[in-house]
N, C-alpha and C positions, 0 to 999 in steps of 0.2 A: 504493500500500500504506500509506504513512504516514497518509494521510487516513482510511482505514478503521480503522487501529490507534488513532489518537487519538480518533476518534469513539466507538470501543468503550470506551476508558478513561474518557472523559467520561460515557458512559452509566452507568458504575458509580458515579461520584462524584456525579452530579446528584441522586440520591435522598436524599443527606445534607442537601440544601437549605442548605448552608453558603455557596454562592457563587451570586450572581445573574447574574454575567457569566462564563460558561464559554466560553473561546476554544479555538481549535485551535492550530496551530503559529505561534509568534512568532519574531522574529529580533532580534538586537542591531543597531540602526541608529544610526549616528553623527548627532548633531544638529549645529547650526551651530557649536557650540563644541567639536566634536570628542569629545563624550561619547557613550559607547555605551549606548543606552537600549533596554530591551525594548519591542518595538513589534509591533502586530498589522497584518497586511496588510488593506487595505480594498478597493482596486480600482486598476486601471491603473498598477501599480507604486507606489502610494501606501501609506504606513504611518502608523498612528496610535499614538503612544507610550502605554504603560500608565502612568497617573499617579495621584496621590493622590485625584483626583476619583472614581476607580473603587473605592477601598479600602473605603469605608463600606458599599457594597453587597456586597462580597466579589467578588474577581476571581481567575480561575485561567487559566493558559495553559501551553503546553508549548514546549520548545525542543529542537532537535537537541543531543545531548550528545557529539558526535564522529561520525566516519565509520562507516557500517555495515561489517560484516565478514562474510565468507562462507567456509564450509569444507564439505568433503564429509562426508556422514553416515558415521559409523563403524559400519557394519552389514554383515553378510554378505549380507543379502538384496538390497541395492541398491548394488553397487560402482559408484561414479562416476555414480549416477543421480539421487539426491536430495541436496539441499544444505541446510545450516542457515545462514540469514542473520540476523545479530543487528543490531537497530536500537536504538542507545542514545538515550534521551530524558531530559529533565529536566522535571519538573512544578513550577511555581511558583504558589503561592497566597497571597493576602493577605485576611484577614477580621477583623472585630471579634471580640475575645476573648469578648464577652458573648453570642455567638451561641448558646451552650449554656445561658445564664441561670444560670451558676454562678460564685461568687466563690472561685476556687481557684487557687493558685499553680502547680498542675500542669496548667492548662487547655491550655497549649501542647502538652503530651504527649498529652492526651486527644483533642484535635482531630486531631493528627497521626496518632495510632493509628487513629482513625476512617477517615481517608483511606487509610492504608496497608492497613487491613483490607479496605476495599472493593476495592482494586486487586488485592491478592494472594490473597484467599480465594475468589475466584470462579472457576468453571470457564471455561476458554478455548475450549471446544468451539464456541461460537457465533462467536468471532473466527475460528477456523480455517475454519468454514463460510462466513463472510462473505468471506474471502480465497480460498475454494476451494483452500486449501492442505492439505497432509497433516496438519500440526499447528501450533499456536502456543502459546507460553508467555510469561508475564509474570514477570520476576524483579526484585525490589526490590534495589538495590545500596547505596543510602545514603539517610539522611533527616537533614535539618538544619533547625533553627529559629533559627539564628544570624543575627539581624537585621542585624548589621553586615556580615557576610560577604555576605549575600544582597543588601543594598542597594548594596554595592560592585559585585557581579557583574552585577546586573540593571539598575541605574540609575546606575552610575558615581558613586555618592554624591551625585547631584544631588537626591535625595529623602532626607529624614531621616524614618524610620518611627517614628511615635509608639508608645510602649509599649502603647497600647490595642489595637494590631493584633497578630495572630498572623501571622508570616511563615514559610512552610514551603517547603522545596525537597526534592523526592523524585527521586532518580536511579533510573531503571529501564531494563531491557533487555527488548525483545520479540524472541523467537527464533521465526522462521518456518521450517518445514521444507516444502520444495516441490521440484518438479523443476527441473533446470537451465533447461529450455526455458521454464518458467513465469516464472522470474526474468528471462530474457533479453527477454521481451516485456512485462514489467511487469504481468502478470496471471497468474492460476493457473487458468484454465479448462482444459477437456479438451485434452490435447496429443497429437500424433502424434510418436512418437520411433522412428526407424528402427533405430538401433543402440544396444545396451546394453553395449558393450565386452565384458566377460567374460560377461555374462548373455545366454544364447542361448535359454532357455526359461523362461517365467514360469508358475508354478503356476496352474492354472485358466483359462489363456488359450491358445487355439489358436496354435501357433507359426507364425504368418503374419507377413508384413512388408507394411506397417508395423504395429506393435503400438500399440493405443490404451490409455493409462493414464488412469484417472480419479482426480481428487483425492479425498482423504479415504478412500481404499481402501488396504488392506494387500496387498502383493504379495510373493511369495517367488520368488527367483531359483533356478532349478534347473539342473543340469548338462545338457548336450546329450543329447537322446534320452529324458529322463525326463519323464513327464507327471504329471498332478495327483495330489494327496494322496488316499489312500483309507484306510479304517480296518480294523484287524484284529479284526473282530467275533468274539467267541467262538462257535464252531460248536456246534449242537445235533444230536444223533443221535436225539432222541426222535420217534417218529411223531406225526403230527398226528391223533391219535385220542382225546385226552383233553379235548376241549372248547375253547370260545372262551377265549382268554387263557392257555392252558397253554403249556408249553415248546415243543412241536411247532408249535402255532399261531403263536407268536411268530416262529419260524424261517421258516415258510412265508409269513406275511402281513406281517411288519414288517421283520425283519432281512434275510431272503433277498433281497428285491428291491433292497437297498442294496449287496449284495456286488459288488465289481468283476467285470466279465466279461472282463477282460484282465489279463495279468501285467504290462503296461506301466504300473504305478502306483508311487507312492512311499508306503511305509508306515513310520511312525516306530517304531523300536525304543527300548527304555529303556536309558539310560546308568546310571541307578540308580532307586530307587523314585519319585523326584519329577522326573526330568529326561529329556527326549526327546533323541534324537540328531539331530533336525532341528526346524524350526519347526512349531508347530501352526497352526491357522487364524487365530490372532490375531497371528502373527509372532514368537512367543517360544517357548522350549524347555521351558516348564513342562508337566509331565504333568497337573497339576490346575489348573484355572482356573475362574472364574465365567464368565458368558455375555459379559462384556466383556473377557475376557483377563487380568483381575487376580485377586487373592486376597482380595477383600472379601466376596463371597458374600451380597450384600444380599438376594437373592431365594431364598437357600438352595439354588440349583442348583449342582452341582459337575460340571464337564465333565471327563471322563477321556479324554485325547486319544490314548492308544494303542489303546483298545478302541472308541472312537467313540460312547460313551454318556454321557449326562448324568443324574445322579441327584438327585432331590429328597430332601434329607437329613433332612427332618422325619419322625420315626418316627410311623407311623400306629397307631391303637388295635388291640388284638388282634382277630383274626377267624379263622374257620375257612377252609379252603382255598377253597371255592367263593365265599365272600364276598370274601376277599382277591383272588381272580382277577378278579372282575367290578368291584370297587371300585377296583382299581389300574389297570384297563384304560381307555384313553382312549375317548371317545365316537366317535372315528373308526372303532373296531373293535367297536362295540356295547357298550362298557363305560360306567361312570358317571363317569369321571375327566376333569375339565377344569380341573385346578389351574393357576393363573396364566394362564388362557385358552388353554392348550395342550391338544391333544386326541389326541395319539398316545403317551400313556404306556402302560406295561405293568409287570407284576410281574416282577422280574428272575429269570432262571434261575440254577441253581446255578453253571453255568460262567461266568456274567457277574459273579457276586459274588466268586468265588475269586480273580481277578486283583487284587482290592483288598486281599487279606489281607497283613498285616505280621506275619510269624512271629517277629519279634524282640520282640513284645509278648505279654502274657498274653491280653488281649482283642484279637484280630487286626484289628478294625475300629474300635477306640477310639483314633483318632489324628486330628489335624487334616488336612484340614478336615471329615472325616466325624464323628468323635467319637460313634460308635454304640455303645451299651451294650445288652447282652442278645442273645438269639437272634433269628433272622429267618426268616420264611417265604421259600420259593422257589417258582417256578411249575413245577418239575420233578417229575414223577410217578415213583415207584419202578417200574422196568420189570417186575419179577417180582411186584409186588403193587400193583395200580392203586388200591387203597384207601388208599395211603400216598403222601405227598410228601416230598421231601428238604427239610431245613432246615439253617440255618447255626448251629452252636454257636460263638458268639463267643469263648468262653474256650477257647483251644487251637486254634481254627480247624478244627474237625471238620465233616464232612458227615454228618448223622444223618438219621433218618427219623421220621415220626410219622403217626398216623392222621389222615386228612384232616378228620375232624370236630373234632379238637383245635384250639385257638385259639393264635395267636401274633402278635406285632407284625410290621410289614413296612415296607418303603420301596418306591418305584417309580422307574422311569427311562424314558428315551426316546432315540432316536438324536440325535446332535448334528446340527444343521442344517448 
């Protein structure tokens, strides 16, 4: 694991082109005079000390900064199943200050900030993937450019560092989350784990023994006898007689086939407007998330985990009912919509929009993350007057009707995968 971690950190630093010699793990090795010198392993138990001949070209290496520690993950989903192992490291670098071609008394800070930014600002998803672990994070704990302290620690004061050199020491921790079995065999490939202590059923996995857990996947521990998560899709009573993309069509062709056929399912209820009473598909209790389980919404998709739908929150231009129905409908069902490369969109029914209302507000849909202003079309036809459809009056949260030839803005949605 350490080799993979250090190679990852080096891959972040190398693009700076500050250091010509970028090494892996070094050790403090005593020389003949009993001085502890930072040294790089070469071969067959031999080490080569890092010395002033390396400094002009820029040299960087890492050292263990203490023993690794391990603790159980503090999560309901995985009691005694996954562990956080913390690896403490120290990065040491020496480089000529004129590497940035600037005459600046703050050059030490600038170069240090470059290095720290490279390590700390990058996503660690690729590191977790390389380790086949659940997750991995890099945490900077301290940064020092104190040359006297560093030359004492790394070279036992056998080398006096000229002021023309920048010397930096960065202490950092890498926290890897993986299964206990993964750590026991020093790799994190697919593992067979026969017993989960308190966890007897895992959401989405047939309760057989042994159970196969894959790294980089999120699993939810369920109580015995409970089987996978299903959604409480709002039900439609409208007959499928008002054309492609209408309320009844959506029930028969899109939502109906997704409804659970057994009562032996877990459906999350709401604790409040934003919190579920159990984990969603991303392993957290947020009612609203983006497609990654966070609240960033970079692609403008909002997943609503109690009703099982995700909405594209960008309001579409006004259209009459027939245009709205076909333009909101995905190409899978004969419509025109393939937004973000997805093809199973549809215009929401009135019952699918009502659960989103916040009646503590004047405009019931004008709150984060939706922030919808104005009235909205729905795909629901008025049963006693088929020339009219139901619409949402945002102000006050009323269900009104309009002639289908009238125009109004709209949004669209799809089932959560």
